[in-house]
Backbone as JSON, one array per atom type, in Angstrom:
{
  "sequence": "XXXXXXXXXXXXXXXXXXXXXXXXXXXXXXXXXXXXXXXXXXXXXXXXXXXXXXXXXXXXXXXXXXXXXXXXXXXXXXXXXXXXXXXXXXXXXXXXXXXXXXXXXXXXXXXXXXXXXXXXXXXXXXXXXXXXXXXXXXXXXXXXXXXXXXXXXXXXXXXXXXXXXXXXXXXXXXXXXXXXXXXXXXXXXXXXXXXXXXXXXXXXXXXXXXXXXXXXXXXX",
  "N": [[0.63, -1.57, -0.13], [2.11, 1.52, 0.91], [3.87, 1.27, -1.07], [3.1, 1.82, -3.24], [1.14, 4.5, -2.87], [3.65, 5.92, -2.81], [4.6, 5.89, -5.51], [2.09, 6.76, -6.9], [2.84, 9.28, -5.72], [5.35, 10.18, -6.47], [4.79, 10.53, -9.31], [3.09, 12.55, -9.42], [4.34, 14.43, -8.5], [6.29, 14.52, -10.79], [4.45, 15.06, -12.71], [4.37, 17.86, -11.94], [6.12, 18.98, -11.26], [6.73, 19.4, -14.75], [4.7, 20.77, -15.36], [5.73, 23.36, -13.55], [7.9, 23.75, -15.54], [6.61, 24.2, -17.89], [5.79, 26.78, -17.59], [7.85, 28.45, -16.81], [9.01, 27.87, -19.44], [7.09, 29.78, -20.64], [7.86, 32.08, -20.13], [9.94, 32.46, -19.94], [10.62, 32.81, -23.08], [8.71, 34.87, -23.41], [10.08, 36.87, -22.26], [11.86, 37.13, -24.11], [10.57, 37.03, -26.9], [9.56, 40.35, -26.09], [12.0, 41.89, -26.41], [13.28, 41.57, -28.92], [10.83, 42.29, -29.99], [9.39, 40.52, -30.96], [6.23, 39.19, -33.02], [5.41, 36.42, -33.38], [7.2, 34.2, -32.05], [5.5, 35.19, -29.95], [3.59, 34.8, -30.26], [3.59, 31.63, -29.95], [3.96, 31.14, -27.08], [1.29, 31.82, -25.95], [0.36, 30.21, -27.28], [1.11, 27.42, -25.85], [-0.24, 28.49, -23.15], [-2.37, 26.75, -22.79], [-1.49, 24.57, -23.1], [-0.01, 24.32, -19.89], [-2.96, 24.55, -18.8], [-4.7, 22.56, -18.88], [-2.65, 20.49, -17.98], [-2.93, 21.28, -15.43], [-5.72, 20.64, -14.9], [-5.52, 17.64, -15.3], [-3.45, 17.2, -13.24], [-4.95, 17.82, -10.64], [-6.73, 15.81, -11.38], [-5.67, 13.59, -10.6], [-4.58, 14.07, -8.37], [-6.62, 14.02, -6.49], [-7.88, 11.36, -6.68], [-5.61, 10.26, -6.27], [-6.09, 10.99, -3.22], [-8.67, 9.53, -2.49], [-8.63, 7.03, -2.93], [-5.97, 5.92, -1.66], [-4.47, 5.56, 1.47], [-3.42, 8.16, 3.01], [-0.54, 9.35, 5.24], [0.5, 12.43, 8.22], [1.81, 14.05, 6.42], [1.82, 13.29, 4.06], [-1.07, 14.09, 3.32], [-0.22, 17.06, 3.67], [1.3, 17.43, 1.17], [-0.37, 16.29, -1.27], [-2.51, 18.58, -0.58], [-0.81, 21.17, -0.64], [-0.09, 20.93, -3.83], [-2.32, 20.96, -4.53], [-2.83, 23.63, -4.48], [-0.68, 24.99, -5.41], [-1.1, 24.39, -8.1], [-3.27, 26.4, -8.65], [-1.6, 28.41, -8.46], [0.33, 28.08, -10.53], [-1.44, 28.31, -12.95], [-1.87, 30.7, -13.07], [-0.61, 32.21, -13.27], [1.19, 31.12, -15.95], [-1.45, 32.4, -17.12], [-0.66, 34.72, -16.55], [2.24, 35.2, -18.52], [1.11, 34.75, -20.92], [-0.49, 37.02, -20.69], [1.56, 39.23, -21.07], [2.81, 38.37, -23.45], [0.44, 38.42, -25.76], [0.38, 41.41, -24.79], [3.0, 42.32, -26.11], [2.53, 41.57, -29.36], [1.07, 42.88, -29.82], [2.38, 46.23, -29.4], [4.36, 45.09, -31.29], [3.86, 46.12, -33.45], [3.99, 48.73, -34.15], [7.19, 51.02, -33.71], [9.31, 50.58, -30.85], [9.06, 51.66, -28.37], [11.23, 52.45, -26.72], [14.97, 51.43, -26.04], [13.55, 47.47, -25.02], [14.62, 46.93, -21.64], [14.56, 46.71, -19.09], [12.24, 44.9, -18.69], [12.59, 42.95, -20.18], [14.77, 41.96, -17.76], [12.84, 42.03, -15.92], [11.07, 39.24, -16.75], [13.75, 37.45, -17.0], [14.52, 37.4, -14.12], [12.01, 36.29, -13.19], [12.42, 33.75, -14.3], [14.2, 32.43, -13.09], [13.9, 32.68, -10.29], [11.91, 29.97, -11.07], [12.94, 27.74, -11.19], [14.39, 28.04, -9.25], [11.96, 27.3, -7.31], [11.1, 24.69, -9.2], [13.63, 23.91, -7.88], [12.87, 23.68, -5.09], [11.03, 21.78, -5.19], [11.44, 19.58, -6.11], [13.94, 18.29, -4.45], [12.84, 18.83, -1.96], [14.15, 20.79, -1.14], [14.22, 23.22, 1.53], [15.74, 26.16, 1.58], [16.1, 26.91, -1.25], [13.03, 27.49, -1.41], [12.99, 29.3, 0.5], [14.12, 31.25, -0.73], [13.08, 32.3, -3.05], [11.77, 34.42, -1.86], [13.41, 36.18, -2.02], [14.24, 37.2, -3.72], [11.67, 38.33, -5.37], [10.82, 39.96, -3.99], [13.19, 41.99, -5.45], [11.7, 41.33, -7.91], [9.64, 43.07, -7.19], [11.02, 45.65, -6.78], [11.64, 46.27, -8.93], [9.91, 46.77, -10.57], [8.72, 48.99, -9.94], [10.25, 50.97, -9.88], [10.2, 50.47, -13.23], [7.66, 51.77, -13.6], [7.99, 54.24, -12.48], [9.71, 55.53, -14.71], [8.06, 54.86, -17.34], [6.16, 56.71, -16.53], [6.61, 58.72, -16.56], [7.52, 59.11, -19.22], [4.8, 59.66, -20.39], [4.32, 61.91, -19.08], [5.94, 63.9, -20.09], [5.87, 63.42, -23.04], [2.77, 63.32, -24.52], [1.96, 61.57, -26.57], [3.16, 58.96, -26.05], [1.44, 57.73, -24.21], [-0.48, 55.88, -24.71], [0.95, 53.7, -25.79], [3.02, 53.72, -23.23], [1.18, 52.58, -21.6], [0.45, 50.15, -21.79], [2.96, 49.04, -22.08], [3.14, 49.37, -18.97], [1.17, 47.24, -18.73], [2.0, 45.42, -19.1], [4.68, 44.79, -17.24], [3.24, 44.85, -14.5], [1.96, 42.53, -15.24], [4.52, 41.24, -15.07], [5.14, 41.53, -11.81], [2.54, 40.49, -10.49], [2.87, 37.63, -11.03], [5.25, 37.26, -10.16], [4.45, 37.57, -7.44], [2.45, 35.21, -7.66], [4.11, 33.25, -7.63], [6.09, 33.72, -5.03], [3.3, 32.83, -3.16], [3.46, 29.67, -4.24], [6.26, 28.62, -3.17], [5.62, 29.55, -0.57], [4.0, 27.78, 0.02], [5.09, 25.2, -0.48], [6.94, 25.09, 1.36], [5.36, 24.78, 3.77], [4.29, 22.94, 3.54], [6.9, 20.95, 3.75], [7.22, 21.65, 6.72], [5.4, 22.0, 8.05], [4.28, 24.17, 8.72], [3.34, 27.3, 8.34], [4.19, 30.08, 7.82], [3.6, 32.57, 6.76], [0.6, 34.19, 5.66], [0.11, 32.58, 2.26], [-0.92, 35.52, -0.37], [-4.05, 36.5, -1.94], [-3.93, 36.75, -5.0], [-4.83, 37.62, -8.1]],
  "CA": [[-0.1, 0.08, -0.25], [2.6, 2.71, 0.91], [4.68, 1.35, -2.18], [1.7, 2.28, -4.27], [0.88, 5.4, -2.98], [4.51, 6.33, -3.1], [4.67, 5.61, -6.63], [1.62, 7.67, -7.29], [2.85, 10.73, -5.33], [6.84, 10.79, -7.44], [4.41, 10.27, -10.4], [2.18, 13.59, -9.4], [5.68, 15.21, -8.32], [7.18, 14.71, -11.46], [4.02, 15.96, -13.08], [4.01, 19.37, -10.9], [7.81, 19.42, -12.46], [6.86, 19.32, -15.95], [4.15, 22.51, -15.47], [6.93, 24.13, -13.69], [8.65, 23.98, -16.63], [6.12, 24.75, -19.3], [5.14, 27.82, -16.87], [9.11, 28.48, -17.07], [8.76, 28.11, -20.77], [6.27, 30.8, -21.46], [7.91, 33.38, -18.86], [11.42, 32.95, -21.04], [10.04, 33.39, -24.05], [7.87, 36.15, -23.52], [11.04, 38.12, -22.4], [12.52, 37.42, -25.46], [10.32, 38.22, -27.51], [9.69, 41.4, -25.93], [12.84, 42.01, -25.68], [13.33, 40.95, -29.78], [9.5, 42.85, -30.62], [8.94, 38.97, -31.96], [5.01, 38.4, -32.33], [5.86, 35.44, -33.91], [7.31, 33.93, -30.56], [4.51, 35.49, -28.27], [1.94, 33.46, -30.57], [3.93, 30.13, -28.73], [4.13, 31.45, -25.65], [0.53, 32.48, -26.08], [-0.08, 28.2, -27.36], [1.67, 27.1, -24.9], [-0.53, 28.43, -21.74], [-3.66, 26.04, -23.31], [-0.74, 23.19, -22.0], [-0.49, 24.8, -19.03], [-4.17, 24.51, -18.04], [-4.41, 21.24, -20.17], [-2.02, 19.85, -17.17], [-3.38, 21.41, -14.08], [-6.61, 19.55, -14.76], [-5.18, 16.11, -14.87], [-3.28, 16.55, -12.01], [-5.17, 17.86, -9.64], [-7.2, 14.58, -11.01], [-4.61, 12.54, -10.32], [-4.75, 14.45, -6.44], [-8.06, 13.73, -5.95], [-7.91, 9.93, -7.23], [-5.34, 9.55, -4.98], [-6.72, 11.0, -1.9], [-9.81, 8.83, -2.65], [-8.01, 5.25, -2.93], [-5.51, 5.74, -0.63], [-4.72, 6.18, 3.07], [-2.13, 9.4, 3.67], [-0.71, 10.31, 6.41], [-0.09, 13.59, 7.3], [2.82, 15.17, 5.74], [1.44, 13.05, 2.65], [-1.78, 15.5, 3.34], [0.38, 18.46, 3.24], [2.04, 17.52, -0.05], [-1.66, 16.79, -1.73], [-2.88, 19.98, -0.32], [0.34, 21.57, -1.53], [0.18, 20.72, -5.22], [-3.93, 21.8, -5.17], [-3.18, 25.27, -4.09], [0.16, 25.2, -6.39], [-1.16, 24.51, -8.98], [-3.63, 26.9, -9.01], [-0.63, 29.78, -8.65], [1.36, 28.33, -11.39], [-2.11, 28.48, -13.43], [-2.4, 32.11, -13.35], [1.64, 32.42, -13.27], [1.35, 30.75, -17.56], [-2.44, 33.33, -17.83], [0.2, 36.84, -16.93], [3.01, 35.18, -19.35], [0.42, 34.37, -22.16], [-0.72, 38.33, -21.4], [2.28, 39.45, -21.64], [2.7, 37.85, -24.84], [-0.49, 39.64, -26.33], [0.84, 42.9, -25.81], [4.3, 42.22, -27.31], [2.09, 41.43, -29.93], [0.05, 45.14, -29.71], [3.9, 46.69, -29.51], [4.9, 44.79, -32.16], [2.98, 46.84, -34.52], [4.83, 49.79, -34.09], [8.16, 50.93, -33.68], [9.7, 50.59, -29.92], [8.22, 53.16, -27.11], [12.76, 52.86, -26.43], [15.46, 49.65, -26.05], [12.96, 46.89, -23.41], [16.0, 46.36, -20.72], [14.1, 46.16, -17.54], [10.81, 44.59, -18.55], [13.28, 41.32, -20.36], [15.18, 41.45, -17.5], [11.86, 41.17, -14.78], [11.37, 38.17, -17.02], [14.74, 36.76, -16.78], [14.8, 36.84, -12.86], [11.39, 35.56, -12.66], [12.37, 32.17, -15.22], [15.13, 31.76, -12.21], [12.0, 31.89, -9.33], [11.37, 29.17, -11.11], [13.95, 27.28, -11.14], [13.8, 27.44, -7.8], [10.52, 26.26, -7.14], [11.67, 23.3, -8.7], [14.7, 22.72, -7.2], [12.61, 23.26, -3.8], [9.91, 20.68, -4.72], [11.97, 18.33, -6.27], [14.38, 17.85, -3.71], [12.87, 19.3, -0.78], [15.12, 22.14, -0.46], [14.06, 24.35, 1.88], [16.53, 27.29, 1.5], [15.78, 27.21, -2.17], [11.97, 27.84, -1.4], [12.94, 30.65, 0.9], [15.11, 32.5, -1.54], [12.1, 32.85, -3.9], [10.99, 35.23, -1.72], [14.1, 37.78, -2.35], [14.36, 37.44, -5.78], [9.96, 38.26, -5.55], [11.23, 41.4, -3.62], [14.11, 42.49, -6.61], [10.86, 42.15, -9.09], [8.46, 44.08, -6.9], [12.15, 46.98, -6.72], [11.91, 46.52, -10.99], [8.41, 46.87, -10.96], [8.81, 50.38, -9.31], [11.67, 51.44, -11.82], [9.69, 50.75, -14.47], [6.33, 52.6, -13.2], [8.24, 55.57, -12.55], [9.84, 55.66, -15.76], [6.8, 55.32, -18.08], [4.96, 57.82, -15.73], [7.58, 60.31, -16.53], [7.75, 59.31, -19.83], [3.46, 60.11, -20.51], [4.0, 63.04, -18.71], [6.6, 64.65, -21.16], [5.14, 63.35, -24.04], [1.48, 62.73, -24.35], [1.91, 60.52, -27.84], [3.42, 58.05, -25.85], [0.88, 56.99, -22.94], [-0.81, 54.72, -25.24], [2.51, 52.6, -25.32], [3.7, 53.3, -21.67], [0.32, 51.7, -20.79], [0.97, 48.76, -22.27], [4.11, 48.15, -21.14], [3.02, 49.35, -17.89], [-0.03, 46.26, -18.04], [3.65, 44.12, -19.02], [5.34, 45.2, -16.13], [2.21, 44.87, -14.03], [1.49, 41.16, -15.18], [5.16, 40.73, -14.08], [4.39, 41.75, -10.78], [1.68, 39.32, -10.24], [3.63, 36.41, -11.69], [6.05, 37.07, -9.19], [3.38, 37.18, -6.22], [2.3, 34.16, -7.54], [5.29, 32.18, -7.59], [5.6, 33.29, -4.2], [2.51, 32.08, -2.91], [4.34, 28.97, -4.54], [7.07, 28.77, -2.67], [4.91, 29.19, 0.83], [3.2, 26.58, 0.17], [6.16, 24.46, -0.08], [7.49, 25.77, 3.63], [4.06, 24.28, 4.99], [4.35, 21.2, 3.12], [7.92, 20.73, 4.79], [8.1, 22.04, 7.5], [4.09, 21.84, 8.4], [4.32, 25.31, 9.31], [2.57, 28.57, 7.13], [5.34, 31.62, 7.76], [2.92, 33.64, 6.35], [-0.1, 33.64, 4.78], [-0.08, 33.35, 0.87], [-1.02, 36.26, -0.97], [-4.94, 36.0, -3.35], [-3.46, 37.63, -6.19], [-5.57, 37.24, -9.47]],
  "C": [[0.84, 1.42, 0.26], [3.09, 3.3, -0.68], [3.52, 2.24, -2.77], [1.52, 3.64, -3.8], [2.03, 6.15, -2.66], [4.62, 6.91, -4.4], [3.73, 6.55, -7.78], [2.26, 9.37, -7.11], [4.62, 11.18, -5.89], [5.45, 10.68, -8.71], [3.87, 12.08, -10.59], [3.41, 14.8, -9.07], [6.45, 15.51, -9.73], [6.01, 15.66, -12.43], [3.47, 17.7, -12.55], [5.22, 20.02, -11.6], [7.18, 20.08, -13.66], [5.79, 20.63, -16.01], [5.16, 23.85, -15.12], [7.71, 25.05, -14.93], [8.15, 24.58, -17.94], [5.64, 26.02, -19.41], [7.05, 28.33, -17.58], [9.36, 29.16, -18.75], [8.66, 29.81, -21.5], [7.09, 31.84, -20.79], [9.71, 33.93, -19.91], [11.02, 33.59, -22.31], [9.01, 34.33, -23.66], [9.02, 37.31, -23.01], [11.58, 38.27, -23.52], [11.9, 37.83, -25.97], [9.63, 39.68, -27.1], [11.01, 42.1, -26.19], [13.46, 42.38, -27.79], [12.05, 42.14, -30.72], [9.17, 41.09, -31.23], [7.44, 38.52, -31.81], [4.77, 37.05, -32.85], [5.85, 33.89, -32.36], [6.13, 33.99, -29.22], [3.76, 34.63, -28.61], [2.53, 31.94, -29.9], [3.58, 30.48, -27.61], [2.1, 31.58, -25.27], [-0.58, 30.21, -26.56], [0.28, 27.7, -26.07], [0.82, 27.14, -23.8], [-2.09, 27.56, -22.14], [-3.05, 24.43, -22.85], [-1.02, 23.55, -21.24], [-1.94, 24.15, -17.86], [-4.82, 23.28, -18.37], [-4.15, 20.49, -19.01], [-2.33, 20.2, -15.7], [-4.83, 20.6, -14.06], [-6.28, 17.91, -14.28], [-4.25, 16.03, -13.78], [-3.47, 16.89, -10.94], [-6.22, 16.36, -9.55], [-6.5, 13.9, -10.43], [-4.78, 12.33, -9.02], [-5.76, 13.61, -6.08], [-8.16, 12.17, -5.51], [-7.12, 9.54, -6.2], [-5.68, 9.94, -3.32], [-8.23, 10.03, -1.45], [-9.52, 7.38, -2.16], [-7.14, 5.0, -1.61], [-5.37, 5.94, 0.88], [-4.1, 6.88, 3.47], [-2.25, 9.3, 4.84], [-0.68, 11.65, 6.47], [0.63, 14.33, 6.5], [2.46, 14.93, 4.05], [0.14, 14.07, 2.22], [-1.53, 16.45, 2.92], [1.21, 18.21, 1.64], [0.35, 17.75, -1.09], [-2.36, 18.49, -1.94], [-1.34, 21.36, -0.99], [0.1, 21.61, -2.78], [-1.13, 21.14, -5.81], [-3.54, 22.81, -5.49], [-1.83, 25.65, -5.29], [-0.39, 25.1, -7.75], [-2.17, 25.71, -10.04], [-3.2, 28.6, -9.82], [0.08, 29.66, -9.94], [0.28, 28.27, -12.72], [-2.06, 29.87, -13.66], [-1.01, 32.35, -13.72], [1.73, 32.31, -14.87], [0.03, 32.19, -18.13], [-1.14, 34.6, -17.21], [1.23, 36.66, -18.06], [2.5, 36.05, -20.44], [-0.18, 36.14, -22.5], [0.23, 39.62, -21.68], [3.11, 39.22, -23.02], [1.61, 38.8, -25.59], [-0.28, 40.74, -26.53], [1.95, 43.21, -26.13], [2.85, 41.98, -28.77], [1.3, 42.28, -30.87], [1.38, 45.7, -30.03], [4.09, 45.94, -30.1], [4.96, 45.48, -33.43], [3.47, 47.97, -35.13], [6.04, 49.98, -33.34], [8.29, 51.31, -31.92], [9.98, 52.38, -28.87], [10.53, 53.61, -26.7], [13.01, 51.5, -26.33], [14.91, 49.12, -24.81], [14.3, 46.35, -23.02], [15.18, 45.99, -19.46], [13.37, 45.01, -17.28], [11.38, 43.31, -18.91], [13.79, 40.94, -18.92], [13.96, 40.46, -16.08], [11.79, 39.37, -15.02], [12.31, 36.82, -16.87], [14.66, 36.15, -15.17], [13.35, 36.34, -12.94], [11.6, 34.23, -13.36], [13.51, 31.86, -13.42], [14.56, 31.43, -10.22], [11.62, 30.83, -9.58], [12.07, 27.87, -11.24], [13.98, 26.48, -9.84], [13.27, 26.63, -7.34], [10.48, 24.96, -7.38], [12.3, 22.42, -8.49], [14.19, 22.44, -5.13], [11.61, 22.08, -3.82], [10.24, 19.03, -5.05], [12.92, 17.83, -5.25], [14.44, 18.88, -2.11], [13.36, 20.32, -0.34], [14.79, 23.8, 0.41], [14.37, 25.88, 1.73], [16.5, 28.02, -0.1], [14.12, 27.89, -2.24], [12.24, 29.17, -0.88], [14.29, 31.55, 0.17], [13.83, 32.98, -2.6], [11.56, 33.99, -3.63], [12.05, 36.37, -1.86], [14.2, 38.4, -3.12], [12.12, 37.94, -5.67], [10.8, 40.14, -5.34], [12.1, 42.22, -4.69], [12.58, 42.98, -7.82], [9.76, 43.43, -9.01], [9.32, 45.89, -7.13], [11.58, 47.18, -8.5], [11.13, 47.2, -11.37], [7.93, 48.99, -10.64], [9.14, 51.03, -10.26], [10.93, 51.71, -12.7], [8.4, 51.77, -14.57], [6.79, 53.82, -13.58], [8.63, 55.9, -13.93], [9.14, 56.34, -16.75], [5.72, 56.46, -17.66], [5.57, 58.88, -16.57], [7.9, 60.67, -18.64], [6.16, 59.95, -20.35], [3.62, 61.51, -20.27], [4.77, 64.18, -19.32], [6.29, 64.47, -22.23], [3.79, 62.8, -24.26], [1.17, 61.71, -25.17], [2.83, 59.29, -27.23], [2.68, 57.56, -24.93], [0.53, 55.98, -23.84], [0.08, 53.83, -25.28], [3.32, 52.56, -24.14], [2.43, 52.87, -21.25], [0.2, 50.51, -21.04], [1.61, 48.38, -21.66], [3.82, 48.81, -19.62], [2.51, 47.87, -17.62], [1.59, 45.38, -18.2], [4.49, 44.09, -17.77], [3.98, 44.88, -14.47], [2.22, 43.56, -13.79], [3.09, 40.42, -14.63], [4.77, 40.36, -12.97], [3.77, 40.77, -10.22], [2.1, 38.19, -10.76], [4.45, 36.26, -10.9], [5.23, 36.2, -8.04], [3.11, 35.72, -6.22], [3.26, 33.15, -6.85], [5.73, 31.91, -6.03], [4.69, 32.89, -3.28], [3.1, 30.4, -2.91], [4.72, 28.42, -3.43], [7.15, 28.5, -1.05], [4.66, 28.22, 1.45], [4.02, 25.3, 0.24], [6.8, 24.16, 0.58], [6.57, 24.92, 3.93], [4.43, 23.05, 4.5], [6.01, 20.42, 4.19], [8.54, 20.52, 5.76], [6.32, 22.24, 8.33], [3.53, 23.04, 8.93], [3.62, 26.41, 8.12], [3.2, 29.69, 8.1], [3.97, 32.38, 7.75], [1.66, 33.74, 5.62], [-0.39, 33.6, 3.22], [-1.39, 34.19, 0.6], [-2.63, 35.57, -1.7], [-4.48, 37.02, -4.09], [-4.45, 36.69, -7.38], [-4.99, 38.11, -10.82]]
}
């Protein structure tokens, strides 16, 4: 019985890491598409979002099935609830990467407001956060999970920096308002994505320690 449960937990772990990898691919490609103003690459990101949505439902069903058929102990239950909650945050992370891609398609139709450096850098930093989450989940690595919090602080600081810069553009030249607002939306999507990843790390810490250091945010 225990061996069968362990096999199911291992498979759920693998599928969850696969979902993390898909979201990482979306974020990485969205940042590259923004930097290069590449609408075709942006469309690839939008297409990947459907895979993330489908995988969320698949893994969720597998967890529910495991709970219904097996006799999990406390740590197994924490694992199951961690996965269920993390799936939601990962799915929303994919949505935000897709939103960035959709905005890249719009931005690519006109000359860029400037050379985009900070926004793609936010995307790259988010991929590092996803790498840390994957490591924390696969290796039960507490320090990797905690490092995600510090990385999210960096994302928040870059978001504030970009917001101030874009506000300056709009004040100095009203002709830039439409494009600057689109770029502000990109920055906001990345900032929200980081919050979702922080939630995932908080849930991993709860799984590993049984303690909730802080309540995960309600991020939409």
